N, C-alpha and C positions, 0 to 999 in steps of 0.2 A: 184816338189821334195823338200825335205830338206835335209837341211846340215849339219852334225853333226861329231865335233870335237871329238876324242875318244883319248885316250892313253894304248900304248899297248906295252909290255917290249919288248924290241930289238929282242929277239929272234925268238918271234910271229910274228912280224913283216917282219923279213928276211923272215920266212918261207913263210908269205903270199907275199912275193914279187915272193918268188920264183914259187909257187905253180901255183901263178895268171899267170905268164910268161909259164909254162908248159902245159897251158890250155888256153893260149892264150887269155885271160880276161884282163881289167885292175883289179890293186887291188879292185877299187872302186865297179864293176862290182862282186867281189868274193864275197867281204863284202857285198852285198847287197842281192845277191843269197842266202848266208848262211844265213843270217839273217831273210830271206822271207823264210826261210827250216826250221829253229829252231821255227820262229813263228806257223808255219803252225802245228808241230807237240806238241806243249804246248796245241795249242787253242784244238785240236784233244783231248787231252788228257783230258783237260776239260772239253767239249762236252760228255764226254762217262763217266764223272765223275757226271754230272748233268746227263744225262739219266739213271746211276745207279741208283742213287739218286730217284727216282720217280718211280724203278724198283718194283716191289710188288712181294714175294716170292710165293705167290698162283698161279700169272701168270705161272711164271718160272716151280713150280711143276707140272699144269697143261699142260705147252709145253711138259714136258719130260714124264708125262702120255701117253701122245699120238705120241709116237714114238715107234716103234716095241720094241720088247724084240727079238733082232734078234744079232748072235757074231760080233766085227769088221771084216769090209772088211781086205783082207790079205793085209800087211804092215802098217793098223792103230793098232794090237795090243802094248798095253802097254810091 
């Protein structure tokens, strides 16, 4: 485990303490979970951007051409 010292606005720190208490966890646990969740989201976006950079338009069009020309299912209409 690593130890980090951070500075937060008083209002944010107060809300963190209140939220942690409501959830029954420590502020450290809440911040650790929040940081892990944010990192996961950022890494997912990065991964998708990399996949998109490797994509080929002709492959996409070939995929679309292989799908049936049918009306959308009920509830899927635009």
